[in-house]
C-alpha positions in Angstrom: 43.2 37.9 24.8 41.2 37.9 21.8 40.0 41.3 21.9 43.1 43.5 20.5 43.1 41.3 17.4 39.3 41.6 16.7 39.7 45.4 17.6 42.6 45.8 15.2 40.6 43.6 12.3 37.8 45.8 12.9 39.7 49.1 12.5 41.2 47.8 9.4 37.3 47.8 8.0 36.5 50.9 9.0 40.1 52.0 7.3 39.2 50.2 4.3 36.0 51.6 3.8 36.9 54.9 4.7 39.6 55.0 1.9 36.8 53.2 -0.7 34.5 56.6 0.3 37.2 58.9 -0.5 38.2 57.1 -3.8 34.7 57.6 -4.9 34.5 61.0 -3.6 37.8 62.1 -5.5 37.9 59.9 -8.6 36.5 61.1 -11.6 34.0 57.9 -13.2 34.8 57.3 -16.6 32.9 54.1 -17.0 30.0 54.9 -19.4 28.7 51.7 -18.6 28.6 52.6 -15.0 27.4 55.9 -15.9 24.7 56.0 -17.3 22.6 54.1 -14.6 22.7 56.9 -12.7 20.7 59.3 -15.4 16.8 58.2 -13.7 14.5 58.6 -16.2 16.8 59.8 -19.0 18.9 56.1 -18.4 19.0 54.0 -21.1 16.4 51.1 -20.8 18.5 48.0 -19.0 16.7 45.4 -17.5 16.1 44.7 -13.3 17.2 41.4 -12.5 14.2 39.6 -11.9 14.6 39.1 -8.0 15.7 43.0 -8.1 12.8 44.7 -6.2 12.6 41.5 -3.7 11.0 39.2 -4.5 12.4 35.2 -3.7 11.1 33.3 -6.0 11.1 33.9 -9.5 10.5 31.0 -11.6 6.5 30.0 -12.9 5.0 27.4 -11.0 4.9 23.7 -12.5 0.9 23.6 -13.9 0.9 27.4 -15.1 1.5 30.0 -18.5 1.0 33.2 -18.8 -2.7 33.6 -20.8 -2.4 37.9 -21.3 0.2 40.2 -21.0 -0.7 43.9 -20.8 1.9 46.2 -20.9 2.3 50.2 -20.1 5.2 51.4 -22.4 7.1 54.7 -22.1 8.7 55.7 -25.1 12.5 55.6 -25.5 15.3 58.3 -25.8 14.5 61.5 -26.7 15.6 65.0 -27.3 15.7 67.2 -24.0 12.2 68.9 -23.3 11.4 72.6 -23.2 11.1 72.7 -18.6 13.4 74.6 -17.0 15.1 72.1 -15.2 15.6 70.0 -18.2 16.0 71.3 -22.0 16.1 74.7 -20.8 18.6 74.5 -18.4 20.7 72.9 -20.6 20.3 76.0 -23.3 20.8 78.1 -21.3 24.6 76.8 -20.6 25.2 76.2 -24.0 24.2 79.5 -24.6 26.1 81.3 -22.2 29.4 79.0 -22.9 28.6 80.1 -27.0 28.6 84.1 -26.0 31.7 83.8 -24.0 33.0 81.9 -26.8 32.1 84.3 -29.5 33.3 87.3 -27.2 36.4 86.1 -26.4 38.3 84.2 -29.1 41.7 84.1 -27.7 40.2 82.9 -24.2 40.7 79.1 -23.8 39.5 76.4 -21.3 42.4 73.9 -20.8 43.0 70.2 -19.8 39.4 68.2 -19.4 37.3 71.2 -20.6 39.5 72.3 -23.9 36.8 70.9 -25.9 34.5 73.6 -24.6 37.2 76.0 -27.1 34.9 74.5 -30.0 31.7 72.9 -28.7 28.3 73.3 -30.4 25.2 72.2 -28.7 23.4 70.1 -31.4 20.5 69.0 -29.8 16.7 70.1 -30.6 14.1 69.5 -28.3 11.6 66.7 -27.2 11.5 64.4 -30.3 12.5 60.6 -30.4 15.9 59.8 -31.7 17.6 57.5 -33.7 19.0 55.5 -30.2 15.1 55.6 -28.9 13.8 54.0 -31.8 16.3 51.3 -32.1 15.5 50.7 -28.0 11.7 51.0 -28.6 12.2 48.1 -31.9 14.4 45.6 -29.6 11.6 46.0 -27.1 8.8 44.7 -30.1 11.4 41.8 -30.3 11.6 41.0 -26.6 7.7 41.3 -26.0 7.6 38.6 -29.2 9.9 36.4 -27.7 8.8 36.8 -23.8 5.2 36.6 -24.4 4.0 36.5 -28.0 5.6 32.8 -28.7 4.0 31.0 -25.6 0.6 33.4 -26.1 0.0 32.3 -29.9 2.2 29.1 -29.7 4.6 29.8 -32.1 6.1 27.4 -34.2 9.3 26.1 -34.6 11.7 29.3 -35.6 8.9 32.2 -35.5 11.1 34.9 -35.0 7.7 37.4 -34.5 4.2 37.4 -34.8 2.4 37.2 -38.4 -1.1 36.8 -40.0 -1.8 33.4 -39.5 -1.5 33.7 -35.7 -4.8 36.0 -36.0 -8.3 35.3 -34.1 -8.5 39.2 -34.0 -6.0 41.8 -35.1 -4.1 43.7 -31.9 -5.2 46.8 -31.1 -2.1 49.8 -30.3 -2.6 52.5 -28.1 -0.7 55.3 -28.6 -1.0 59.7 -28.1 -0.8 62.0 -30.4 2.7 62.9 -29.4 5.6 62.6 -31.8 8.0 60.5 -29.6 5.0 58.4 -28.5 3.7 57.6 -32.0 7.1 56.6 -33.0 7.9 54.7 -30.5 4.8 52.6 -31.2 5.7 52.6 -34.7 9.2 51.2 -34.1 8.1 48.8 -31.4 5.4 47.0 -33.8 8.3 47.3 -36.2 9.8 44.9 -33.8 7.2 42.6 -32.6 5.5 42.1 -35.9 8.9 41.8 -37.6 8.1 42.6 -41.5 11.9 43.7 -41.7 13.0 40.2 -41.4 10.4 38.2 -43.0 11.7 34.6 -44.6 11.3 36.3 -47.8 12.4 40.0 -47.8 10.1 42.3 -48.3 11.4 46.2 -49.1 8.1 47.5 -49.0 7.2 46.1 -45.5 3.6 45.4 -47.2 2.1 43.5 -44.2 3.3 46.0 -42.0 1.7 49.5 -44.2 -1.2 47.8 -45.4 -2.8 47.5 -42.1 -3.5 43.7 -41.9 -1.7 43.0 -38.6 -2.5 45.0 -36.1 -4.8 48.6 -35.7 -3.8 51.6 -33.5 -5.9 53.8 -31.5 -4.2 57.1 -31.1 -5.8 59.4 -28.6 -5.1 63.2 -28.6 -2.8 64.9 -26.3 -2.2 68.4 -25.6 -5.3 69.9 -25.2 -7.3 69.0 -22.1 -9.1 66.0 -23.3 -9.0 63.0 -21.4 -6.1 60.5 -21.9 -5.6 57.8 -19.4 -1.7 57.8 -21.4 -1.3 61.6 -20.8 -3.5 62.5 -17.8 -1.8 65.7 -16.9 -3.9 67.0 -19.9 -7.6 67.2 -18.2 -6.0 66.7 -13.9 -5.8 71.1 -14.2 -4.1 71.2 -10.5 -1.0 69.2 -12.2 -0.8 72.1 -14.2 -0.5 74.3 -11.4 2.9 76.4 -11.2 3.0 75.5 -7.8 1.1 72.0 -7.0 2.1 70.5 -10.3 6.2 71.1 -9.7 6.7 70.3 -6.2 9.5 68.1 -6.8 11.2 70.8 -9.4 11.4 73.2 -7.4 12.6 70.6 -4.7 15.4 69.6 -6.8 17.3 72.7 -6.9 18.6 73.0 -3.4 19.6 69.4 -3.3 21.8 70.7 -6.6 23.2 73.1 -4.5 24.4 70.9 -1.8 26.1 68.3 -4.0 27.5 70.2 -7.0 29.6 73.0 -5.3 32.9 71.0 -5.4 32.3 69.8 -9.0 31.5 73.2 -10.0 34.9 74.2 -8.2 36.9 71.6 -9.9 35.8 72.7 -13.0 36.2 76.5 -12.6 39.8 75.7 -12.5 39.7 75.0 -16.1 37.9 78.1 -17.3 39.4 81.3 -18.8 39.3 84.2 -16.9 35.9 86.0 -16.7 34.0 82.3 -17.1 32.4 81.7 -14.0 31.0 78.4 -13.3 27.6 78.3 -10.9 25.6 75.2 -10.2 23.1 74.9 -12.5 25.7 75.1 -15.3 27.4 72.2 -13.7 24.2 70.6 -13.6 23.3 71.3 -17.1 27.0 69.9 -17.9 25.7 66.2 -16.3 22.1 66.4 -18.2 24.1 67.6 -21.4 26.4 64.0 -21.0 23.2 62.3 -21.2 21.2 63.7 -23.4 24.0 63.2 -26.0 24.9 60.0 -25.4 20.9 59.4 -25.9 21.6 61.3 -29.2 25.2 60.5 -30.7 26.0 57.7 -28.3 28.8 59.6 -26.8 29.6 63.0 -24.6 32.7 64.7 -23.7 31.3 66.0 -20.9 30.6 62.3 -19.2 34.2 61.9 -18.0 33.8 65.3 -15.6 32.3 63.8 -12.5 32.9 61.5 -9.8 30.5 58.6 -8.7 28.8 60.5 -6.2 28.0 63.2 -7.7 26.4 61.2 -10.4 24.5 59.4 -7.7 23.5 62.9 -6.8 22.4 63.7 -10.4 20.1 60.9 -10.0 19.0 62.1 -6.7 17.9 64.9 -8.7 15.2 63.7 -10.6 14.1 61.0 -8.1 13.1 64.0 -6.2 11.3 65.4 -8.7 9.3 62.1 -9.9 8.4 61.7 -6.3 7.2 65.1 -5.4 5.8 65.7 -8.9 3.8 62.6 -9.9 4.2 60.1 -7.2 3.0 59.8 -3.2 4.8 63.1 -2.6 2.1 65.1 -5.1 -1.7 65.8 -4.2 -2.5 64.8 -7.8 0.0 61.4 -7.6 -2.6 59.1 -7.4 -5.1 60.7 -9.9 -2.7 61.0 -13.0 -2.4 57.3 -12.7 -5.9 56.5 -11.8 -7.1 56.1 -15.2 -4.8 53.8 -16.8 -5.5 51.6 -13.7 -9.4 51.6 -14.1 -8.4 50.7 -17.8 -6.5 47.9 -16.7 -9.0 46.5 -14.2 -12.0 46.8 -17.3 -9.6 44.3 -19.2 -9.4 41.9 -16.2 -13.1 41.8 -15.8 -14.1 41.7 -19.4 -15.9 45.2 -19.0 -16.0 48.2 -21.2 -15.9 51.6 -19.5 -18.9 53.6 -20.7 -18.8 56.9 -18.4 -16.1 58.3 -17.0 -15.1 60.0 -13.8 -11.1 60.4 -14.3 -9.0 61.1 -17.2 -10.5 57.9 -19.0 -11.9 58.7 -22.6 -15.0 56.9 -22.2 -16.0 57.4 -26.1 -13.3 55.3 -26.3 -13.4 52.7 -23.6 -17.2 51.7 -24.8 -16.8 49.9 -27.6 -15.1 46.5 -29.3 -12.9 48.9 -32.1 -11.2 50.9 -29.8 -11.0 49.0 -26.6 -11.3 45.5 -27.4 -11.9 42.9 -24.8 -10.3 39.6 -24.2 -7.4 39.7 -26.3 -3.9 37.8 -25.7 -2.0 40.9 -25.0 -2.7 45.1 -25.0 0.2 47.5 -25.7 0.2 51.5 -24.6 2.5 54.1 -24.8 2.8 56.4 -22.3 5.4 58.7 -20.6 7.6 57.8 -17.9 5.2 59.5 -15.2 2.1 57.6 -15.9 4.0 54.7 -14.9 5.3 56.5 -11.9 1.8 57.7 -10.8 -0.1 54.1 -12.2 2.3 52.3 -9.6 1.0 55.1 -6.8 -2.6 54.8 -7.6 -2.3 50.9 -6.9 -0.8 51.7 -3.3 2.2 49.7 -4.3 3.4 50.6 -1.3 7.5 49.5 -1.6 8.1 52.9 -3.6 6.4 55.1 -0.8 10.1 56.0 0.3 10.8 59.5 -0.3 14.2 60.4 -1.5 16.1 62.4 0.6 15.9 66.3 0.0 19.3 66.8 2.1 21.3 63.1 2.5 24.6 63.0 -0.1 25.3 61.0 -1.2 21.8 59.6 -1.5 21.2 56.0 0.6 22.4 53.3 -2.1 19.5 50.8 -1.1 16.3 53.3 -1.5 13.6 52.0 -3.2 12.6 55.1 -5.4 15.3 55.1 -8.3 14.1 56.2 -11.4 16.4 54.4 -13.7 15.0 51.4 -12.5 11.6 52.7 -12.3 11.2 54.4 -15.7 14.0 54.6 -18.2 14.0 55.3 -21.9 11.8 52.6 -22.9 10.5 51.5 -20.1 7.5 49.1 -18.7 5.4 47.9 -16.2 3.7 44.6 -17.4 0.6 43.1 -15.7 1.0 39.3 -16.9 -2.4 36.9 -16.4 -1.1 33.7 -15.2 -3.2 30.2 -15.6 -2.6 27.7 -12.5 -4.0 24.0 -12.6 -3.8 24.1 -9.0 -5.1 26.5 -6.8 -2.3 27.5 -4.8 1.2 26.0 -7.0 4.4 25.6 -5.8 6.8 28.5 -5.7 9.8 28.0 -8.0 13.0 29.4 -7.1 14.9 30.0 -10.4 13.7 31.6 -13.6 13.2 29.0 -16.5 13.0 29.8 -20.0 9.7 28.7 -21.3 10.0 27.1 -24.7 6.5 26.5 -25.5 3.4 26.6 -23.7 2.8 23.1 -21.8 6.3 22.6 -20.9 6.1 22.7 -17.1 2.4 20.5 -17.5 0.6 23.9 -18.0 -2.9 22.6 -19.6 -5.0 25.6 -20.5 -8.1 23.7 -20.3 -7.7 22.7 -16.7 -6.0 26.1 -15.8 -8.9 27.5 -14.0 -7.1 29.4 -11.3 -6.0 32.8 -12.4 -3.2 34.8 -10.6 -1.5 38.4 -11.4 2.3 39.0 -11.8 3.3 42.5 -12.2 6.5 42.9 -13.9 8.5 46.6 -13.7 11.5 46.6 -16.9 11.5 42.7 -16.1 12.1 42.7 -12.8 8.8 41.0 -10.4 7.4 43.2 -7.9 6.1 42.5 -4.2 2.9 42.6 -5.1 2.2 42.0 -1.2 3.3 45.4 -1.0 -0.1 46.4 -2.1 -1.8 47.8 0.5 -4.5 46.2 2.3 -2.4 43.0 2.5 -4.9 41.3 -0.2 -1.7 40.0 -2.3 0.7 39.1 0.8 0.3 35.4 1.1 3.2 34.2 -1.9 6.5 34.3 -2.0 6.6 34.8 -6.2 4.7 37.9 -6.7 2.1 36.1 -7.7 -1.5 37.0 -6.2 -4.9 35.4 -7.3 -6.7 37.6 -9.6 -10.0 37.9 -7.6 -7.2 38.9 -4.8 -5.8 42.0 -6.5 -9.6 43.1 -8.2 -10.4 43.2 -4.6 -7.3 45.1 -3.6 -8.1 47.7 -6.2 -11.7 48.1 -4.7 -10.6 51.2 -2.7 -8.4 53.1 -5.7 -10.4 55.3 -7.2 -11.6 56.7 -3.6 -8.1 57.1 -2.3 -7.5 59.2 -5.9 -9.7 61.6 -4.4 -9.9 62.3 -8.3 -12.3 65.5 -8.5 -11.2 67.0 -5.7 -7.2 66.6 -6.4 -7.5 67.9 -9.7 -10.3 70.4 -9.7 -10.3 71.7 -6.1 -9.3 75.2 -5.5 -6.5 75.0 -2.7 -3.2 76.1 -1.7 -0.1 74.1 -0.4 0.9 76.7 2.7 4.3 75.1 2.8 4.7 73.1 -0.6 8.6 72.6 -0.6 8.7 70.6 3.0 9.3 66.9 1.4 5.5 66.4 2.8 4.0 62.9 1.8 0.1 63.6 0.7 0.0 59.8 0.1 -0.5 60.8 -3.3 -3.7 62.1 -2.6 -6.0 65.4 -1.0 -8.9 66.0 0.9 -10.7 68.8 3.1 -8.9 67.6 6.2 -5.3 67.4 4.5 -3.0 69.0 6.7 -0.8 72.0 5.8 -3.6 73.1 3.1 -5.4 76.2 2.9 -8.9 74.8 1.3 -10.8 77.3 -1.1 
């Protein structure tokens, strides 16, 4: 007797879901706060929830405190690059539009595209924007608040690092590329606080006289070793096929998800102007970049939520198959920074290099100091992705679909949560009194170092915890199970080091970066596990 009402209820739920899906497909998304989270690696920074990656217990246990923090910090908002799927495609569309409006002054776009009648493309290439500088400034402030205060046992009301905190000057590292070095400068302004000292100092003298910190600038753009731009010295990553698997994979997906949007926009175009899906894709990209430059864009309100999820999936595809498990050089591109991280954790210099490590910089206390409370290295989005790959954090070994549209909203490899503008991968070294401290479910603010029973003299048990844009990473998913014993993302330091024993061997660095091999079917979405060897199938070796 209850069967019919139950079936009716199920049918009602199914109809509601179908109606919701239909509305998503047809309704334009106009809330920029929602739209900007679908921009992949060109999304503005936003903290992930601490439990976003599935870690159950996010509080720091009693008797524990963070004793050291290592941050791999991405640069923040920039102009488009010159790559085809990025700035070049945007510029091609802008040029096509300008050529048409110049040649046809009486033709008019209508409706939501009326702004194109007088539109001007106002962007350059690659450099950090003012919005990006403010993102990095805020990142520096946040790093002081979360880590600096407890690492240096800050005094009441202390808002930034100051010279009285010095045991030894911090050393920041950056590449020589403009947007990376400017990100380092802006971050340092936030962390060291020269523009908001108790007694205002318009000259920022403590910042510019070198008394607060030192900077190591590692050359980028040639073939030199540089862990923060490791593609320079991994030659196969610059191969026009091997290095761009994801770039080629994204184009068929553009043709899959944008035809409806292209047809919808075409009705507002004058006779003689024909949109193609690359144009429509450029309009989505320009929306993101203009917002990251001037804070607004008339292109942003032209697409549905599903179309924005499609846009993000193209970028997930690109990065997974260019820099992660989907590329033969994925591990090789991240192994250099991972080696540096492990060296710092073990208080060891690196006196010779078998990867992208520059051992002339990493063999001395000036450029590669050991035992410091914190380290910040300024780098690129892809390096964060490749480091997670080299680490074998298998939570992210989930290839984006090359065909599913809309993409699975529960997928793990989502660039806006992994490496947005200003993104950061932070390795925390935590000292605890107990060898097996009880996990704490909820986050709790650390107002001072000893608040929850931490005593540095008895905190002999050391743990590692990884944060990616605030979210605690499921360290138990590192391959091999060495870090699988806890629910709070903590792993004993010795166990973490053991989990990375085979990381270099897995990368097969020399072969991946320098061997002469050809992928027989390069654009089939194959998962190479981020590496390659002479026995890898589907490869012509030599």
